C-alpha positions in Angstrom: 72.4 133.1 41.6 72.4 129.8 43.6 71.6 131.7 46.8 68.6 133.4 45.0 67.4 130.0 43.8 67.6 128.5 47.3 65.6 131.4 48.8 63.0 131.0 46.1 62.7 127.3 46.9 62.4 128.0 50.6 59.8 130.7 50.0 57.8 128.3 47.8 57.8 125.6 50.5 56.7 128.0 53.2 53.9 129.3 50.9 52.6 125.8 50.3 52.8 124.9 54.0 50.8 128.1 54.8 48.3 127.4 52.0 47.4 123.9 53.2 48.1 124.7 56.9 50.6 121.8 57.0 53.4 122.4 59.5 57.0 121.7 58.6 57.2 119.6 61.7 54.5 118.3 64.0 52.8 120.9 66.1 54.5 121.0 69.5 52.5 119.8 72.6 52.2 122.3 75.4 53.3 120.8 78.7 54.2 121.7 82.2 57.1 120.1 84.0 58.3 121.0 87.5 56.5 124.4 87.3 58.0 125.1 83.9 55.4 125.8 81.1 56.4 125.6 77.5 56.2 123.5 74.3 57.8 120.1 73.7 60.1 120.0 70.7 61.8 116.8 69.6 65.4 117.5 68.9 65.5 114.9 66.2 63.0 116.9 64.2 65.6 119.5 63.6 67.9 117.0 61.9 65.2 115.3 59.8 63.4 118.4 58.2 62.6 118.0 54.5 65.2 118.7 51.9 65.5 122.3 51.0 64.2 123.4 54.4 67.1 121.4 55.9 69.5 123.7 54.2 68.3 126.6 56.3 67.0 124.9 59.4 67.3 126.8 62.7 68.1 125.7 66.2 66.1 127.1 69.2 68.8 127.4 71.9 66.6 128.7 74.7 65.0 125.7 76.3 63.4 126.0 79.7 63.9 122.4 80.6 64.6 119.0 79.0 62.7 115.7 79.1 64.6 112.9 77.4 65.1 113.9 73.7 62.7 116.8 74.0 63.3 120.5 74.8 60.8 122.6 76.6 60.8 126.0 74.8 59.0 129.2 75.3 58.0 129.6 71.6 58.0 126.9 69.0 58.3 129.3 66.1 61.5 129.6 64.2 63.5 132.7 65.0 64.1 135.2 62.2 67.3 136.6 63.9 70.2 134.5 62.6 74.0 134.6 62.8 75.1 133.9 59.2 77.3 130.9 58.8 79.0 129.9 55.6 78.1 126.5 54.1 80.6 123.8 55.1 82.1 125.9 57.9 80.7 123.6 60.7 81.0 119.8 60.7 79.9 117.6 63.6 80.4 120.2 66.2 79.9 119.0 69.8 79.8 121.5 72.7 80.5 119.8 76.0 78.5 121.3 78.7 75.1 120.5 80.1 72.4 117.9 80.7 73.5 114.3 81.3 69.9 113.3 82.0 66.4 114.7 82.4 67.0 115.3 86.2 69.1 118.4 85.3 67.3 121.5 84.1 69.0 124.4 82.4 68.4 127.8 81.0 70.5 129.9 78.6 70.7 133.5 79.8 72.2 134.8 76.6 70.4 133.3 73.6 72.0 132.7 70.2 70.0 131.4 67.3 72.1 130.0 64.5 71.3 129.7 60.8 73.0 126.6 59.4 73.7 126.0 55.7 75.4 122.6 56.0 73.4 119.4 55.7 76.0 117.3 57.6 75.7 119.5 60.7 74.7 117.7 63.9 72.7 119.2 66.8 74.5 120.5 69.8 75.2 118.2 72.7 75.5 120.0 76.1 76.7 117.6 78.8 78.4 117.6 82.1 78.6 121.2 83.3 78.8 121.7 87.0 76.1 123.8 88.8 76.5 127.5 88.4 76.9 129.9 85.5 79.4 129.0 82.7 80.3 130.5 79.4 80.4 127.8 76.7 82.6 129.1 73.8 82.9 127.6 70.3 83.9 128.8 66.8 81.9 128.8 63.6 82.7 130.4 60.3 85.6 132.3 61.9 83.3 133.8 64.6 83.4 133.1 68.3 80.0 132.4 69.8 79.4 132.3 73.5 76.4 130.7 75.3 76.0 131.7 78.9 74.6 128.7 80.6 73.1 128.4 84.1 72.9 124.8 85.4 70.9 123.9 88.4 69.0 120.9 89.8 67.0 119.6 92.7 69.2 117.6 95.0 68.1 114.0 95.8 70.4 112.5 98.5 71.3 109.0 99.7 73.1 108.1 103.0 76.7 106.9 102.6 78.9 105.7 105.5 82.1 107.7 105.5 83.6 106.3 108.7 82.5 102.9 110.1 81.6 102.9 113.8 83.8 100.7 115.9 83.5 99.3 119.4 84.9 102.5 121.1 84.8 104.9 118.2 81.8 106.8 116.7 81.3 106.6 113.0 80.0 109.1 110.4 77.5 109.0 107.5 76.6 111.7 105.0 73.5 112.4 103.0 75.0 113.0 99.5 73.2 114.2 96.4 73.3 111.4 93.8 73.7 113.9 90.9 76.2 116.5 92.1 77.8 115.0 95.1 77.0 117.8 97.5 76.9 116.9 101.2 73.3 117.8 102.3 73.5 116.5 105.8 75.7 114.4 108.1 75.0 112.4 111.3 77.1 110.5 113.8 76.8 106.7 114.1 77.1 105.7 117.8 80.0 103.6 118.9 79.1 99.9 118.9 80.5 99.0 122.4 82.3 95.7 123.1 80.9 92.3 122.9 83.0 90.0 125.1 83.0 86.3 124.9 85.6 84.3 126.8 87.4 87.5 127.7 87.7 88.5 124.0 85.6 91.1 122.1 84.2 89.4 119.1 84.6 92.6 117.0 87.8 94.3 117.9 89.7 91.6 119.9 90.0 93.8 123.0 90.3 91.7 126.1 89.4 91.7 129.8 91.6 89.8 132.2 88.6 87.9 133.6 85.1 87.2 132.4 82.8 86.2 135.2 79.9 85.5 132.9 81.8 82.9 131.0 84.1 81.9 133.9 87.1 82.5 131.7 90.5 84.1 132.3 93.7 85.4 130.7 96.8 83.6 131.9 99.4 85.8 133.6 102.7 85.1 135.2 101.1 85.7 138.7 98.4 83.1 138.0 101.0 80.7 136.7 103.0 81.0 139.8 99.9 80.6 142.0 98.9 77.4 140.1 102.5 76.0 140.0 102.9 76.3 136.3 106.6 76.5 135.4 107.5 78.8 132.5 110.7 77.0 131.4 111.6 74.0 129.2 108.5 72.2 127.9 105.5 74.1 129.1 102.0 72.6 129.0 99.3 75.2 129.5 96.3 73.8 131.4 92.7 74.1 130.4 91.7 75.7 133.7 93.2 77.4 136.7 92.1 78.4 140.2 92.0 82.0 141.3 90.8 83.0 144.8 89.3 79.5 145.2 87.3 79.7 141.9 87.9 77.7 138.8 88.3 79.5 135.4 88.8 78.3 131.9 92.1 79.5 130.3 91.1 81.2 127.1 94.2 83.3 126.4 97.8 84.0 127.2 98.2 87.6 128.5 100.5 90.2 127.1 104.1 89.4 127.3 103.6 86.2 129.3 106.9 84.6 127.9 108.5 87.9 126.7 112.3 87.6 126.7 112.1 84.1 128.2 115.2 82.3 127.0 114.5 79.1 129.0 111.3 78.0 127.3 111.8 75.5 124.5 108.3 74.2 123.7 104.7 75.4 124.4 101.6 73.2 124.2 98.3 75.0 124.3 94.9 73.5 125.1 91.9 73.8 122.7 90.3 76.4 125.1 92.8 79.1 123.9 91.4 81.9 121.7 93.9 84.7 122.3 97.6 85.1 122.2 98.5 88.5 123.5 101.0 91.0 122.2 104.7 90.0 122.7 103.5 86.8 124.3 106.7 85.0 123.1 108.7 87.9 121.9 112.5 87.2 121.9 112.1 83.6 123.2 115.3 82.8 121.4 115.4 79.1 122.3 111.7 78.4 121.6 111.6 75.5 119.1 107.8 74.7 118.8 104.4 76.0 119.7 101.4 73.6 119.4 98.2 75.5 118.8 94.7 74.0 118.3 91.9 75.2 116.2 89.9 77.8 118.1 92.7 80.5 118.3 91.4 83.7 116.7 94.0 86.3 117.6 97.8 86.3 117.4 99.1 89.5 118.8 101.6 92.1 117.7 105.2 90.7 117.9 103.8 87.5 119.3 106.7 85.4 118.0 109.1 88.1 117.0 112.8 87.1 117.1 112.0 83.4 117.9 115.1 82.5 115.9 115.0 78.8 116.8 111.3 78.3 115.9 111.4 75.3 113.6 108.0 75.7 111.9 105.3 78.2 111.5 101.9 76.6 111.9 98.8 78.9 112.1 95.4 77.4 113.0 92.8 77.8 110.3 90.5 79.6 112.8 92.8 82.6 113.2 91.2 85.9 112.2 93.9 88.4 113.2 97.7 88.3 112.9 99.5 91.4 114.4 102.3 93.5 113.0 105.7 91.9 113.6 104.0 88.6 114.6 106.6 86.4 112.9 109.3 89.0 112.4 112.8 87.5 112.4 111.7 83.9 112.7 114.7 83.1 110.5 115.1 79.5 111.5 111.7 78.3 110.4 112.0 75.4 107.9 108.7 76.0 106.1 108.7 75.7 102.3 105.1 77.1 102.4 103.4 79.2 105.0 99.7 78.3 105.0 97.5 81.2 106.0 94.1 80.7 107.7 91.0 80.6 105.5 89.2 82.8 108.1 92.0 85.4 108.2 90.5 89.0 108.2 93.4 91.3 109.1 97.2 91.3 109.1 98.4 94.3 111.2 96.9 97.4 112.6 95.9 98.5 109.1 95.5 95.7 106.5 96.8 98.1 103.7 99.9 99.1 105.7 101.2 95.9 107.5 104.5 96.3 109.4 106.7 93.3 108.6 104.6 90.4 109.9 106.8 87.9 108.0 110.1 89.8 107.6 113.3 87.8 107.7 111.1 84.7 108.0 112.3 81.3 106.9 115.4 80.1 105.2 117.0 81.4 102.0 116.0 79.2 99.1 113.6 77.2 101.3 110.6 79.4 102.1 109.3 80.2 98.6 105.5 80.3 98.9 102.5 81.6 100.7 99.2 79.8 100.4 95.6 80.7 101.3 92.2 79.5 100.4 90.7 81.2 97.3 87.5 81.6 99.3 89.2 84.0 101.8 87.5 87.4 101.4 90.4 89.6 102.6 93.7 88.2 101.2 94.9 86.3 98.1 98.1 84.7 96.9 99.3 85.3 93.3 102.5 83.7 92.0 103.2 82.6 95.6 103.2 86.2 96.8 100.7 87.6 99.4 98.4 90.5 98.6 95.3 92.0 100.0 92.2 90.6 98.2 91.6 93.9 96.3 95.3 93.8 95.1 96.0 97.2 96.5 98.7 96.1 98.9 101.7 93.9 98.5 101.9 92.3 102.0 104.9 90.0 101.7 107.2 88.3 99.3 108.6 85.0 100.6 112.3 85.3 101.4 113.3 82.5 99.0 111.0 83.5 96.1 112.7 84.1 92.8 112.2 84.5 89.0 114.5 83.4 86.2 115.5 87.0 85.3 115.6 88.3 88.9 112.7 90.6 88.1 109.6 91.3 90.0 106.8 92.8 87.9 104.4 94.5 90.3 100.7 94.1 89.4 99.0 97.4 88.4 96.5 97.0 91.2 99.2 97.6 93.8 99.1 101.1 95.5 101.0 100.3 98.7 103.9 98.2 99.9 103.8 96.7 103.4 106.8 97.7 105.5 109.8 95.5 104.7 107.5 93.5 102.4 110.5 92.3 100.3 111.7 90.4 103.4 115.5 90.2 102.7 114.8 88.6 99.4 118.2 88.5 97.5 116.7 87.0 94.3 115.0 90.2 93.1 117.3 92.7 91.6 114.9 94.7 89.4 111.4 95.9 90.3 109.0 97.1 87.6 106.6 99.1 89.6 102.8 99.3 89.4 101.3 102.1 87.3 99.2 102.9 90.4 101.9 102.8 93.1 101.4 105.6 95.6 105.0 106.5 96.0 104.7 109.1 98.8 101.6 108.0 100.7 101.0 109.4 104.2 98.5 107.4 106.1 97.4 107.0 109.7 97.5 103.3 109.0 101.3 103.4 109.2 101.2 103.9 112.9 103.3 100.8 113.6 105.9 101.5 111.0 109.5 101.8 112.3 111.0 103.2 109.1 110.2 106.4 107.2 110.7 106.9 103.5 108.9 106.5 100.2 106.9 103.3 99.5 109.7 101.6 97.6 112.5 102.2 100.1 110.4 101.1 103.1 109.1 98.1 101.1 112.4 96.9 99.7 114.6 98.0 102.7 118.3 97.8 102.9 118.8 94.1 103.0 117.0 93.0 99.8 118.8 92.5 96.6 117.0 95.3 94.7 119.4 97.5 92.7 117.1 98.9 89.9 113.7 100.5 89.6 111.9 100.4 86.3 108.4 101.4 84.9 106.0 100.1 82.3 105.7 102.0 79.0 102.2 103.3 79.9 103.1 104.6 83.4 101.6 108.1 83.6 103.4 109.2 86.8 107.0 108.2 86.5 109.9 107.3 84.1 113.1 105.5 84.9 116.7 106.0 83.8 119.6 103.8 84.8 117.5 102.3 87.5 116.5 105.6 89.1 112.9 106.8 89.2 112.0 110.3 88.0 108.7 112.2 87.7 106.9 111.9 84.3 107.9 115.5 83.4 111.5 114.6 84.1 111.9 117.5 86.5 112.2 115.6 89.8 114.2 112.6 91.0 111.8 110.5 93.0 113.5 107.3 94.2 116.9 105.8 94.2 117.3 102.1 95.2 118.9 101.6 98.6 121.0 98.8 97.1 122.1 100.9 94.0 125.5 99.5 93.1 127.0 102.2 90.8 127.7 105.9 90.8 124.5 107.9 91.2 124.4 110.2 88.2 121.2 112.4 88.2 120.1 113.2 84.7 120.5 116.6 83.2 117.2 118.5 83.2 116.3 117.5 86.8 115.3 120.5 88.8 114.2 119.0 92.2 115.6 116.3 94.5 112.3 115.2 96.2 111.8 114.3 99.8 112.7 110.6 100.5 114.4 110.1 97.1 117.1 108.5 99.2 116.1 106.4 102.1 117.0 107.7 105.6 119.0 104.5 106.4 120.9 104.2 103.2 124.6 103.5 103.5 127.6 103.6 101.2 127.4 105.2 97.7 130.7 105.9 96.1 129.9 109.0 94.0 126.8 111.2 93.5 126.8 113.5 90.5 124.3 116.4 90.5 123.2 118.0 87.3 123.7 121.7 86.4 119.9 122.1 86.3 119.3 121.1 89.9 117.9 124.0 91.9 116.2 122.4 94.9 117.0 119.7 97.4 114.8 118.8 100.3 116.6 119.9 103.5 116.4 116.4 105.1 117.9 114.9 102.0 120.7 117.5 101.9 121.6 116.5 105.5 121.5 112.8 104.4 123.9 113.4 101.5 126.4 115.1 103.8 126.1 112.2 106.3 127.1 109.9 103.5 130.1 112.1 102.9 131.1 112.0 106.6 130.4 108.3 107.4 131.3 106.6 104.1 133.5 109.0 102.3 130.9 109.4 99.4 132.1 111.9 96.9 129.6 114.5 95.7 130.1 116.3 92.4 128.2 119.3 91.2 128.2 119.7 87.5 129.6 122.8 85.9 127.1 125.6 85.5 125.0 124.9 88.6 124.5 128.2 90.5 122.4 126.8 93.4 124.8 124.2 95.0 128.5 123.8 95.6 130.9 121.4 97.3 133.0 123.0 100.0 136.6 122.3 100.8 135.6 119.4 103.1 133.6 117.7 100.5 130.2 118.7 101.9 127.3 119.9 99.8 126.1 123.5 100.4 123.6 125.9 99.0 125.0 128.8 97.1 
């Protein structure tokens, strides 16, 4: 009876509207957009129809295009072919699918017109479908409805640099559609070429031995000998030298000038020096001091490596580049603070993968702090620890840094750990890792790394005090149990601290022992207990486990019920 009444009301309203030629909603405007002809219909009109009509309003689901809140439709008339839906069966339905904005046009190849008897029903929202044909399925009144949607748009591109051009390397840029991300075109950016000033390239720090334009030169052992410069004891580098009867300003010390020199004790540099070459003072084990002036821009790879007697590390504020291993094993330095240059741009070959520039640097309990100007654009210091400015890389923790609870909480910005970035720090026992740590990152930037393993093992290394890995409650990648790191699904063991100081008991339910779970240079563990559920161990890790048995007498136990692994009569682990 109610249904009959509603139909009578609807018929009466339609009759009145026809009698006075008054439309239920405003007459649509005929438009043309991007070669599409049709009528503009405001979507909001379908929600705000008069009472009574609202009970039976219809949705036209065959638009030819869209402009803001308007549909472009072929026919503004309400369809008479409906799919019957019971009242109350649909509430606030939202179909995710098409049309983020008016730049994306769409058509529905299989039309469905729906009769709704529910005043609380909201119009469909179709957002975010990729280009192509998709079936959008939804349920109403116990029925499955499918709209076949074809999404397409006109690509509008913008040029994006994918690879920066360098002095001797071409770059690459791509023309990418701003809407769909499709690469429309690409082109090569020519190499920049070197720009030498005083023998040093201003962009990449490449050097030439002699620059005739600037009358400058790199000092070598041969030139020192020809100019009577002794390279022992207290060495004073002159501002200029004579070569083939011509005078040249000394603007740099050549590669390995003092390398392995155990007789030099002090070096005094003039203010003309800009460049200290790779290994310039490497393994100068009796070198006590180096006096550098402002003007130095480049300190090369392993420049002061293994200078055990160096009393202080003083870096001019003009330095822009510090090489990998630059101050590695400067263990006698008495600095409480290492002040880094305000103009510093790069530490290491790749700033996000530095190779122990300050490892084993300074004295235990003395060197506790890095410092750098807050205006530096490339690096920052937080809680006395050195990071890249974007926070993605932990560069170095001072050897003497510590916290009351022996815990280091890694900021969630951190994705990478520099090689040996924990620097023999014995004060940190527990590391709570970043939610964004990239545990198994492979990068060309690690070209200078001497160690191989996961990010934690290479960062913490064997001589730090770390015995426990932990995670934050909201970490979406990993969990931890008894100091060991597992995948979030609890199926894989991911990382075991190199300094783990108890029996390694892998949790039941673990299926895989992942690559680099144990570090390649790990040493003694007393017992390793494998669960019954374990079915896969990386081959390299299997060999590593057996090396522990052979060299340190580690005992391996395979839990009862495991059908994939066994321990042979010699105590070595084997696959079944």
